[in-house]
N, CA, C and O atoms as a MOPAC input file, in Angstrom:
PM7 MOZYME 1SCF
protein

 N    163.54900 1    87.91300 1   376.54300 1
 C    163.65500 1    87.64400 1   377.95700 1
 C    162.23700 1    87.48200 1   378.48800 1
 O    161.35300 1    88.29800 1   378.22700 1
 N    162.05200 1    86.41800 1   379.23000 1
 C    160.74700 1    86.14400 1   379.82500 1
 C    160.78100 1    86.55100 1   381.28400 1
 O    161.79900 1    86.40600 1   381.96100 1
 N    159.65500 1    87.06400 1   381.76100 1
 C    159.53100 1    87.50100 1   383.14000 1
 C    158.35500 1    86.79000 1   383.77900 1
 O    157.26100 1    86.73900 1   383.21700 1
 N    158.59200 1    86.24600 1   384.95100 1
 C    157.52000 1    85.60100 1   385.70800 1
 C    157.54000 1    86.17200 1   387.12100 1
 O    158.57600 1    86.17700 1   387.78700 1
 N    156.39300 1    86.64900 1   387.56500 1
 C    156.26400 1    87.19800 1   388.90700 1
 C    155.23000 1    86.35800 1   389.64300 1
 O    154.11400 1    86.15700 1   389.16300 1
 N    155.61900 1    85.87300 1   390.81200 1
 C    154.69500 1    85.04800 1   391.59300 1
 C    155.02800 1    85.24100 1   393.06100 1
 O    156.17100 1    85.08100 1   393.48800 1
 N    153.99300 1    85.59000 1   393.82500 1
 C    154.16700 1    85.87100 1   395.25600 1
 C    155.30800 1    86.87700 1   395.42600 1
 O    155.25800 1    87.96200 1   394.84800 1
 N    156.30300 1    86.54200 1   396.18800 1
 C    157.40800 1    87.48000 1   396.37500 1
 C    158.66700 1    86.97100 1   395.67500 1
 O    159.76900 1    86.99800 1   396.22200 1
 N    158.45700 1    86.50400 1   394.43300 1
 C    159.59900 1    86.06200 1   393.64000 1
 C    159.45800 1    86.60200 1   392.22400 1
 O    158.36000 1    86.87000 1   391.73700 1
 N    160.59700 1    86.74900 1   391.59400 1
 C    160.64200 1    87.22600 1   390.21900 1
 C    161.67400 1    86.36600 1   389.49000 1
 O    162.79100 1    86.17000 1   389.96900 1
 N    161.27600 1    85.85400 1   388.31500 1
 C    162.15000 1    84.95100 1   387.56700 1
 C    162.32600 1    85.46800 1   386.14600 1
 O    161.36700 1    85.84500 1   385.47300 1
 N    163.56700 1    85.47300 1   385.71900 1
 C    163.93100 1    85.89100 1   384.37100 1
 C    164.48600 1    84.68200 1   383.63200 1
 O    165.30600 1    83.94100 1   384.17500 1
 N    164.03900 1    84.47800 1   382.38600 1
 C    164.59600 1    83.42300 1   381.53900 1
 C    165.11800 1    84.08300 1   380.27600 1
 O    164.37600 1    84.74800 1   379.55300 1
 N    166.39300 1    83.89200 1   380.02300 1
 C    167.06800 1    84.57500 1   378.92200 1
 C    167.43700 1    83.62300 1   377.79700 1
 O    167.92600 1    82.51800 1   378.03100 1
 N    167.19400 1    84.07000 1   376.57700 1
 C    167.62000 1    83.34800 1   375.39200 1
 C    169.08800 1    83.64000 1   375.11200 1
 O    169.73200 1    84.41500 1   375.81900 1
 N    169.59600 1    83.00800 1   374.07200 1
 C    171.01500 1    83.15100 1   373.73500 1
 C    171.40700 1    84.59900 1   373.42700 1
 O    172.45000 1    85.06400 1   373.88600 1
 N    170.58400 1    85.31500 1   372.65800 1
 C    170.92600 1    86.69700 1   372.30000 1
 C    170.89900 1    87.60800 1   373.52300 1
 O    171.67300 1    88.56300 1   373.60000 1
 N    170.02800 1    87.32700 1   374.46400 1
 C    169.94900 1    88.15100 1   375.67900 1
 C    171.13900 1    87.89400 1   376.60000 1
 O    171.66500 1    88.82200 1   377.21500 1
 N    171.55700 1    86.64100 1   376.69200 1
 C    172.75600 1    86.33100 1   377.46900 1
 C    173.96000 1    87.00900 1   376.81600 1
 O    174.81200 1    87.56500 1   377.50900 1
 N    174.03000 1    86.96400 1   375.50100 1
 C    175.12300 1    87.61100 1   374.77400 1
 C    175.11900 1    89.12800 1   375.02600 1
 O    176.17600 1    89.71900 1   375.24200 1
 N    173.95000 1    89.74900 1   374.99800 1
 C    173.83000 1    91.18300 1   375.25400 1
 C    174.28800 1    91.53300 1   376.66400 1
 O    174.99300 1    92.52200 1   376.86500 1
 N    173.89400 1    90.73100 1   377.62600 1
 C    174.29500 1    90.96100 1   379.01500 1
 C    175.81200 1    90.84300 1   379.15700 1
 O    176.44300 1    91.63800 1   379.85400 1
 N    176.38300 1    89.85400 1   378.49600 1
 C    177.83700 1    89.65400 1   378.55600 1
 C    178.59000 1    90.79900 1   377.87700 1
 O    179.57800 1    91.30100 1   378.41100 1
 N    178.11800 1    91.20700 1   376.70000 1
 C    178.84500 1    92.20600 1   375.91400 1
 C    178.63400 1    93.64300 1   376.37600 1
 O    179.57700 1    94.43400 1   376.37700 1
 N    177.41300 1    93.99100 1   376.76800 1
 C    177.12700 1    95.38300 1   377.12200 1
 C    176.91400 1    95.60100 1   378.61900 1
 O    176.88800 1    96.73800 1   379.09100 1
 N    176.76100 1    94.49500 1   379.36600 1
 C    176.51100 1    94.62500 1   380.80000 1
 C    175.06100 1    94.88100 1   381.13900 1
 O    174.72700 1    95.18700 1   382.28300 1
 N    174.17700 1    94.75300 1   380.12300 1
 C    172.76100 1    95.01700 1   380.36500 1
 C    171.88900 1    94.26700 1   379.37300 1
 O    172.26800 1    94.03400 1   378.22500 1
 N    170.72300 1    93.90100 1   379.84800 1
 C    169.70100 1    93.28800 1   379.00500 1
 C    168.37500 1    93.88800 1   379.45100 1
 O    168.08600 1    93.94000 1   380.64600 1
 N    167.57000 1    94.33900 1   378.49800 1
 C    166.30300 1    94.97000 1   378.88100 1
 C    165.18200 1    94.59300 1   377.93100 1
 O    165.41100 1    94.27600 1   376.76400 1
 N    163.97600 1    94.63500 1   378.45000 1
 C    162.78200 1    94.31700 1   377.67000 1
 C    161.70000 1    95.31000 1   378.07700 1
 O    161.67600 1    95.77700 1   379.21500 1
 N    160.81000 1    95.63100 1   377.14900 1
 C    159.73600 1    96.58700 1   377.41500 1
 C    158.39600 1    95.99900 1   377.00500 1
 O    158.27000 1    95.37800 1   375.94900 1
 N    157.39500 1    96.20500 1   377.86000 1
 C    156.01800 1    95.84000 1   377.55500 1
 C    155.23900 1    97.14500 1   377.47500 1
 O    155.23600 1    97.92500 1   378.42700 1
 N    154.58100 1    97.38800 1   376.35000 1
 C    153.80600 1    98.60900 1   376.18500 1
 C    152.32700 1    98.32300 1   376.39100 1
 O    151.80300 1    97.31400 1   375.91900 1
 N    151.66100 1    99.23000 1   377.10700 1
 C    150.24700 1    99.11400 1   377.42000 1
 C    149.46800 1   100.21400 1   376.70700 1
 O    150.02800 1   101.25700 1   376.36900 1
 N    148.17000 1    99.98100 1   376.47900 1
 C    147.34900 1   101.04500 1   375.89900 1
 C    147.44100 1   102.30600 1   376.77300 1
 O    147.55400 1   102.21900 1   377.99600 1
 N    147.39200 1   103.44700 1   376.14100 1
 C    147.47100 1   104.70300 1   376.87700 1
 C    148.89100 1   105.19200 1   377.09800 1
 O    149.09500 1   106.24600 1   377.70100 1
 N    149.88200 1   104.43700 1   376.61500 1
 C    151.26100 1   104.88500 1   376.70000 1
 C    152.04300 1   104.38900 1   377.89900 1
 O    153.24300 1   104.64700 1   377.99500 1
 N    151.39700 1   103.68300 1   378.81700 1
 C    152.13000 1   103.14100 1   379.96500 1
 C    153.08900 1   102.05300 1   379.49900 1
 O    152.83200 1   101.36500 1   378.51100 1
 N    154.20000 1   101.90400 1   380.22500 1
 C    155.21400 1   100.91300 1   379.86700 1
 C    155.71700 1   100.22700 1   381.13400 1
 O    155.76500 1   100.81800 1   382.21200 1
 N    156.08400 1    98.97800 1   380.96700 1
 C    156.77900 1    98.23100 1   382.01000 1
 C    158.09100 1    97.78300 1   381.40000 1
 O    158.11100 1    97.09700 1   380.37800 1
 N    159.18300 1    98.17500 1   382.03100 1
 C    160.49900 1    97.73600 1   381.57400 1
 C    161.09800 1    96.84400 1   382.63800 1
 O    160.89600 1    97.05900 1   383.83300 1
 N    161.83800 1    95.83900 1   382.19400 1
 C    162.60100 1    95.04300 1   383.14600 1
 C    164.01000 1    94.90500 1   382.62200 1
 O    164.25000 1    94.62700 1   381.44700 1
 N    164.94900 1    95.11400 1   383.56100 1
 C    166.35500 1    95.26500 1   383.20500 1
 C    167.21300 1    94.39200 1   384.10900 1
 O    167.04200 1    94.38300 1   385.32800 1
 N    168.13200 1    93.66300 1   383.50000 1
 C    169.18200 1    92.97200 1   384.23400 1
 C    170.47900 1    93.69400 1   383.90000 1
 O    170.74300 1    93.99800 1   382.73700 1
 N    171.28600 1    93.96800 1   384.91700 1
 C    172.54500 1    94.65300 1   384.65600 1
 C    173.65300 1    94.09200 1   385.53100 1
 O    173.42000 1    93.65000 1   386.65600 1
 N    174.85400 1    94.11900 1   384.99100 1
 C    176.03300 1    93.69300 1   385.74100 1
 C    176.37800 1    94.77500 1   386.75400 1
 O    176.21900 1    95.96600 1   386.48900 1
 N    176.85400 1    94.34100 1   387.91900 1
 C    177.18900 1    95.26800 1   388.98800 1
 C    178.52000 1    94.87700 1   389.62100 1
 O    178.85300 1    93.69500 1   389.69900 1
 N    179.26000 1    95.85100 1   390.06100 1
 C    180.50800 1    95.57700 1   390.77400 1
 C    180.25600 1    95.29800 1   392.25600 1
 O    181.18900 1    94.96900 1   392.98900 1
 N    179.00800 1    95.42600 1   392.70200 1
 C    178.66700 1    95.15300 1   394.10100 1
 C    178.82500 1    93.65700 1   394.38800 1
 O    178.83700 1    92.83700 1   393.47000 1
 N    178.94500 1    93.32000 1   395.65400 1
 C    179.13200 1    91.92500 1   396.06200 1
 C    177.82400 1    91.14600 1   396.10500 1
 O    177.84300 1    89.91600 1   396.06800 1
 N    176.69200 1    91.83500 1   396.18100 1
 C    175.39600 1    91.17300 1   396.32100 1
 C    174.41000 1    91.64300 1   395.26400 1
 O    174.55100 1    92.72800 1   394.70000 1
 N    173.42000 1    90.81500 1   395.00900 1
 C    172.31600 1    91.18800 1   394.13300 1
 C    171.59200 1    92.39000 1   394.73800 1
 O    171.60200 1    92.59700 1   395.95100 1
 N    170.96600 1    93.17300 1   393.86100 1
 C    170.10900 1    94.25700 1   394.31300 1
 C    168.93600 1    94.34400 1   393.34900 1
 O    169.06100 1    93.97900 1   392.18000 1
 N    167.80000 1    94.82500 1   393.83400 1
 C    166.62400 1    94.98100 1   392.98600 1
 C    165.91400 1    96.27300 1   393.35400 1
 O    165.91600 1    96.70600 1   394.50700 1
 N    165.30100 1    96.87800 1   392.33000 1
 C    164.53700 1    98.09600 1   392.57700 1
 C    163.38100 1    98.17400 1   391.59100 1
 O    163.38400 1    97.53400 1   390.54000 1
 N    162.39300 1    98.98000 1   391.96500 1
 C    161.24900 1    99.26400 1   391.10600 1
 C    160.97500 1   100.74700 1   391.20900 1
 O    160.77700 1   101.27100 1   392.30500 1
 N    160.96200 1   101.42900 1   390.07300 1
 C    160.66700 1   102.85000 1   390.05400 1
 C    160.29800 1   103.29500 1   388.67300 1
 O    160.93100 1   102.89700 1   387.69500 1
 N    159.26400 1   104.13200 1   388.57800 1
 C    158.82300 1   104.67600 1   387.28900 1
 C    158.57000 1   103.58900 1   386.25200 1
 O    158.88200 1   103.76500 1   385.07400 1
 N    158.00500 1   102.46900 1   386.68800 1
 C    157.67100 1   101.39400 1   385.76500 1
 C    158.83900 1   100.56000 1   385.30000 1
 O    158.73000 1    99.82500 1   384.31800 1
 N    159.96900 1   100.66600 1   386.00100 1
 C    161.15900 1    99.91500 1   385.61000 1
 C    161.57900 1    99.00300 1   386.76100 1
 O    161.86600 1    99.47200 1   387.86300 1
 N    161.61200 1    97.70100 1   386.49500 1
 C    162.14300 1    96.71100 1   387.42700 1
 C    163.60200 1    96.50500 1   387.05100 1
 O    163.91000 1    96.14400 1   385.91500 1
 N    164.49800 1    96.73400 1   388.00300 1
 C    165.91900 1    96.58800 1   387.73100 1
 C    166.52800 1    95.60900 1   388.71100 1
 O    166.32000 1    95.71900 1   389.91900 1
 N    167.28100 1    94.65000 1   388.19100 1
 C    168.01700 1    93.71500 1   389.03000 1
 C    169.48900 1    93.84600 1   388.65900 1
 O    169.88200 1    93.66000 1   387.50700 1
 N    170.28800 1    94.17300 1   389.66900 1
 C    171.74000 1    94.27800 1   389.48900 1
 C    172.36800 1    92.98100 1   389.98300 1
 O    172.10600 1    92.53700 1   391.10100 1
 N    173.19600 1    92.38300 1   389.14000 1
 C    173.80000 1    91.08200 1   389.41200 1
 C    175.30400 1    91.26300 1   389.59100 1
 O    175.94700 1    91.91000 1   388.76400 1
 N    175.87100 1    90.70700 1   390.65100 1
 C    177.32800 1    90.80400 1   390.81200 1
 C    178.05700 1    90.24800 1   389.59000 1
 O    177.76200 1    89.14600 1   389.12700 1
 N    179.00000 1    91.01300 1   389.08000 1
 C    179.72700 1    90.64200 1   387.86100 1
 C    180.39000 1    89.27200 1   387.98500 1
 O    180.42900 1    88.51900 1   387.01200 1
 N    180.90800 1    88.94000 1   389.15600 1
 C    181.57000 1    87.64300 1   389.32900 1
 C    180.58000 1    86.49100 1   389.14900 1
 O    180.91100 1    85.48400 1   388.52400 1
 N    179.36900 1    86.63300 1   389.69300 1
 C    178.37100 1    85.58300 1   389.51900 1
 C    177.94900 1    85.46600 1   388.06400 1
 O    177.72400 1    84.36200 1   387.56800 1
 N    177.84300 1    86.58800 1   387.38500 1
 C    177.52300 1    86.55700 1   385.95600 1
 C    178.60300 1    85.83100 1   385.17300 1
 O    178.30500 1    85.00900 1   384.30700 1
 N    179.84400 1    86.13300 1   385.47800 1
 C    180.96200 1    85.49700 1   384.79200 1
 C    180.89500 1    83.98100 1   384.93300 1
 O    181.10900 1    83.26200 1   383.95700 1
 N    180.60400 1    83.49400 1   386.11700 1
 C    180.46500 1    82.05200 1   386.34800 1
 C    179.27200 1    81.49000 1   385.57700 1
 O    179.34900 1    80.39100 1   385.02700 1
 N    178.17600 1    82.23700 1   385.53500 1
 C    176.93100 1    81.78800 1   384.91300 1
 C    177.05400 1    81.65700 1   383.39500 1
 O    176.34200 1    80.85600 1   382.79000 1
 N    177.93800 1    82.42300 1   382.77900 1
 C    178.09000 1    82.36000 1   381.33000 1
 C    178.62100 1    81.00600 1   380.85900 1
 O    178.42000 1    80.64800 1   379.69800 1
 N    179.27900 1    80.26000 1   381.70900 1
 C    179.82300 1    78.97400 1   381.26900 1
 C    178.68800 1    78.02100 1   380.90500 1
 O    177.61500 1    78.07900 1   381.50400 1
 N    178.91800 1    77.14700 1   379.92700 1
 C    177.84700 1    76.27100 1   379.41300 1
 C    177.19100 1    75.38300 1   380.46800 1
 O    176.00500 1    75.07400 1   380.34500 1
 N    177.91000 1    74.97200 1   381.48000 1
 C    177.34300 1    74.07300 1   382.47700 1
 C    176.44900 1    74.73300 1   383.50100 1
 O    175.77500 1    74.04200 1   384.26500 1
 N    176.42700 1    76.05400 1   383.53700 1
 C    175.61700 1    76.78000 1   384.51300 1
 C    174.25800 1    77.12600 1   383.91900 1
 O    174.18000 1    77.76700 1   382.87100 1
 N    173.18700 1    76.70400 1   384.58600 1
 C    171.83600 1    76.93500 1   384.09300 1
 C    171.23500 1    78.20000 1   384.69200 1
 O    170.65700 1    79.01500 1   383.97300 1
 N    171.36900 1    78.36500 1   385.99800 1
 C    170.71500 1    79.48600 1   386.64800 1
 C    171.46400 1    79.96800 1   387.86500 1
 O    172.45300 1    79.37600 1   388.29600 1
 N    170.96700 1    81.05100 1   388.39900 1
 C    171.48500 1    81.59700 1   389.64700 1
 C    170.31300 1    82.23000 1   390.38000 1
 O    169.31300 1    82.61000 1   389.77100 1
 N    170.45000 1    82.33600 1   391.68700 1
 C    169.35900 1    82.90300 1   392.46900 1
 C    169.90900 1    83.66500 1   393.65600 1
 O    171.06100 1    83.49700 1   394.05600 1
 N    169.05500 1    84.50400 1   394.20500 1
 C    169.41700 1    85.27400 1   395.38700 1
 C    168.15000 1    85.63700 1   396.13900 1
 O    167.06800 1    85.74000 1   395.56200 1
 N    168.30800 1    85.82400 1   397.42200 1
 C    167.22700 1    86.35800 1   398.24400 1
 C    167.66600 1    87.73300 1   398.71000 1
 O    168.67600 1    87.88500 1   399.39600 1
 N    166.88100 1    88.73600 1   398.32200 1
 C    167.21000 1    90.12100 1   398.63600 1
 C    166.29200 1    90.58900 1   399.76200 1
 O    165.07100 1    90.55100 1   399.61400 1
 N    166.86100 1    91.02900 1   400.88500 1
 C    166.02300 1    91.47800 1   402.00800 1
 C    165.12900 1    92.65400 1   401.60600 1
 O    165.58000 1    93.62300 1   400.99500 1
 N    163.84900 1    92.53600 1   401.96700 1
 C    162.88000 1    93.59400 1   401.71600 1
 C    162.62500 1    94.35300 1   403.02100 1
 O    162.64300 1    95.58300 1   403.06700 1
 N    162.38900 1    93.57800 1   404.07100 1
 C    162.20300 1    94.08800 1   405.42600 1
 C    162.45900 1    92.91400 1   406.35400 1
 O    162.56100 1    91.78800 1   405.86600 1
 N    162.56700 1    93.10300 1   407.64200 1
 C    162.83700 1    91.96400 1   408.53200 1
 C    161.82500 1    90.82700 1   408.32300 1
 O    160.61300 1    91.02600 1   408.40700 1
 N    162.35400 1    89.65000 1   408.05300 1
 C    161.51300 1    88.47400 1   407.85500 1
 C    160.90800 1    88.34000 1   406.46600 1
 O    160.14400 1    87.40400 1   406.23100 1
 N    161.21800 1    89.23400 1   405.54200 1
 C    160.63900 1    89.18400 1   404.20100 1
 C    161.73300 1    89.42800 1   403.16200 1
 O    162.45300 1    90.42400 1   403.22800 1
 N    161.84900 1    88.50100 1   402.19500 1
 C    162.84200 1    88.60600 1   401.12400 1
 C    162.15700 1    88.57200 1   399.77200 1
 O    161.05600 1    88.04100 1   399.62800 1
 N    162.81900 1    89.14100 1   398.79600 1
 C    162.43600 1    89.00800 1   397.39900 1
 C    163.34200 1    87.94800 1   396.80200 1
 O    164.56300 1    88.10000 1   396.81200 1
 N    162.76200 1    86.88100 1   396.28700 1
 C    163.55900 1    85.83500 1   395.65000 1
 C    163.70900 1    86.17100 1   394.16700 1
 O    162.72300 1    86.40900 1   393.47000 1
 N    164.94700 1    86.18700 1   393.70200 1
 C    165.25600 1    86.48600 1   392.30700 1
 C    165.91100 1    85.25500 1   391.69000 1
 O    166.88300 1    84.72700 1   392.23000 1
 N    165.37700 1    84.80000 1   390.55800 1
 C    165.94500 1    83.67400 1   389.82500 1
 C    166.24300 1    84.13000 1   388.40300 1
 O    165.42900 1    84.79800 1   387.76700 1
 N    167.41600 1    83.76000 1   387.92000 1
 C    167.81500 1    84.09700 1   386.55500 1
 C    168.29600 1    82.80400 1   385.90500 1
 O    169.20800 1    82.14600 1   386.40500 1
 N    167.67100 1    82.45300 1   384.78800 1
 C    167.94100 1    81.16400 1   384.15500 1
 C    168.13000 1    81.31500 1   382.64900 1
 O    167.59900 1    82.23600 1   382.02800 1
 N    168.88700 1    80.40400 1   382.08700 1
 C    168.96400 1    80.29700 1   380.63100 1
 C    167.67600 1    79.61000 1   380.17700 1
 O    167.19800 1    78.68100 1   380.82700 1
 N    167.12500 1    80.07000 1   379.06900 1
 C    165.87400 1    79.53100 1   378.54800 1
 C    166.16800 1    78.37500 1   377.59700 1
 O    166.75200 1    78.56700 1   376.53000 1
 N    165.75600 1    77.17300 1   377.99900 1
 C    165.98800 1    75.98600 1   377.18300 1
 C    164.81100 1    75.70800 1   376.26100 1
 O    163.66200 1    76.00900 1   376.58200 1
 N    165.12100 1    75.13200 1   375.12000 1
 C    164.10600 1    74.70300 1   374.16500 1
 C    163.22200 1    73.65100 1   374.82700 1
 O    163.72400 1    72.76600 1   375.52000 1
 N    161.92100 1    73.74100 1   374.61900 1
 C    160.98300 1    72.77900 1   375.18500 1
 C    161.19100 1    71.42000 1   374.52900 1
 O    161.43500 1    71.33100 1   373.32600 1
 N    161.09400 1    70.37900 1   375.31800 1
 C    161.25500 1    69.02300 1   374.79000 1
 C    160.04200 1    68.65200 1   373.94900 1
 O    160.17600 1    68.01900 1   372.90200 1
 N    158.85200 1    69.04900 1   374.41200 1
 C    157.64300 1    68.79800 1   373.62700 1
 C    157.36000 1    70.01800 1   372.75700 1
 O    157.60100 1    71.14900 1   373.18000 1
 N    156.85600 1    69.80100 1   371.55600 1
 C    156.61300 1    70.86300 1   370.59400 1
 C    155.51500 1    71.78800 1   371.10100 1
 O    154.41900 1    71.33800 1   371.43500 1
 N    155.81500 1    73.08500 1   371.15800 1
 C    154.84600 1    74.07800 1   371.61500 1
 C    154.11200 1    74.74400 1   370.45500 1
 O    153.33200 1    75.67100 1   370.67600 1
 N    154.33900 1    74.30200 1   369.25300 1
 C    153.62200 1    74.82200 1   368.09100 1
 C    153.91400 1    76.26700 1   367.76900 1
 O    154.83100 1    76.55500 1   366.99900 1
 N    153.15600 1    77.18100 1   368.34200 1
 C    153.24800 1    78.59100 1   367.96300 1
 C    154.35300 1    79.35600 1   368.68400 1
 O    154.63400 1    80.49600 1   368.31300 1
 N    154.97700 1    78.78400 1   369.67800 1
 C    156.00700 1    79.50800 1   370.42300 1
 C    157.34200 1    79.47700 1   369.67900 1
 O    157.85300 1    78.41100 1   369.33300 1
 N    157.89300 1    80.66300 1   369.44200 1
 C    159.18900 1    80.77100 1   368.76700 1
 C    160.28700 1    80.36500 1   369.74700 1
 O    160.44900 1    80.99100 1   370.79400 1
 N    161.02700 1    79.33400 1   369.41300 1
 C    162.09100 1    78.84100 1   370.27500 1
 C    163.46100 1    78.95200 1   369.60400 1
 O    164.41500 1    78.28600 1   370.00500 1
 N    163.54400 1    79.79800 1   368.58400 1
 C    164.77600 1    79.88600 1   367.80000 1
 C    165.95500 1    80.45600 1   368.58900 1
 O    167.10400 1    80.21300 1   368.22000 1
 N    165.70500 1    81.20300 1   369.65900 1
 C    166.78400 1    81.83500 1   370.42500 1
 C    167.07400 1    81.10000 1   371.73600 1
 O    167.88400 1    81.56100 1   372.54100 1
 N    166.42100 1    79.97100 1   371.94700 1
 C    166.62200 1    79.23300 1   373.19400 1
 C    167.91000 1    78.41800 1   373.14600 1
 O    168.50000 1    78.21800 1   372.08500 1
 N    168.32600 1    77.95800 1   374.30600 1
 C    169.48600 1    77.07500 1   374.41200 1
 C    169.03400 1    75.64200 1   374.15900 1
 O    167.88500 1    75.29600 1   374.43700 1
 N    169.91000 1    74.82300 1   373.64400 1
 C    169.61200 1    73.41000 1   373.42000 1
 C    169.30500 1    72.76400 1   374.77500 1
 O    170.05700 1    72.92300 1   375.73700 1
 N    168.20700 1    72.04500 1   374.83100 1
 C    167.80500 1    71.39600 1   376.08300 1
 C    168.65000 1    70.14700 1   376.31700 1
 O    168.68100 1    69.25600 1   375.46900 1
 N    169.33700 1    70.07100 1   377.46100 1
 C    170.18200 1    68.89700 1   377.73100 1
 C    169.38000 1    67.61000 1   377.86800 1
 O    169.94200 1    66.52300 1   377.73200 1
 N    168.08000 1    67.70700 1   378.13300 1
 C    167.25400 1    66.50900 1   378.26600 1
 C    166.82800 1    65.95500 1   376.90900 1
 O    166.41000 1    64.80000 1   376.82200 1
 N    166.92700 1    66.75500 1   375.85200 1
 C    166.45000 1    66.33000 1   374.53500 1
 C    167.13800 1    65.07400 1   374.04700 1
 O    166.48600 1    64.20600 1   373.46600 1
 N    168.43700 1    64.95100 1   374.26500 1
 C    169.19700 1    63.78900 1   373.77800 1
 C    168.74900 1    62.50900 1   374.48000 1
 O    168.69100 1    61.45000 1   373.85600 1
 N    168.43900 1    62.59600 1   375.74700 1
 C    168.04900 1    61.38800 1   376.49300 1
 C    166.61600 1    60.96700 1   376.19200 1
 O    166.24300 1    59.82900 1   376.47700 1
 N    165.79500 1    61.86700 1   375.61700 1
 C    164.41000 1    61.54300 1   375.34600 1
 C    164.15700 1    61.16400 1   373.89000 1
 O    163.07300 1    60.68100 1   373.56400 1
 N    165.13100 1    61.37200 1   373.01200 1
 C    164.91700 1    61.05500 1   371.60600 1
 C    165.07600 1    59.55700 1   371.37400 1
 O    165.79300 1    58.87700 1   372.10700 1
 N    164.39900 1    59.05300 1   370.34700 1
 C    164.42000 1    57.61600 1   370.03600 1
 C    165.59000 1    57.26700 1   369.15000 1
 O    165.76400 1    56.10300 1   368.78800 1

């Protein structure tokens, strides 16, 4: 699972095994370890709530996704989903969750074995 943080947005890109884990167990998590023992964890989890929720505590970023939206997202035609979560009046946290597609151009050293087939690949091949 890839994590991108920019301004007041957070984006998750999931490979096939991570989508499968989220579907089967209701959770997907990744950990980044730092020198000195510090850790950053990021977790996506299914929720019975009607709306997305996000929290940060003790080095863990957690995003709870409504189960119904997850169910829709699992279908092959769905690429991503997003939500704006209120932080304070006039300020939202934008959350994007996407399936990770194989790059059309060769990235050399990047392992793409767990990515989804890129729908653009067929139209660009000779």
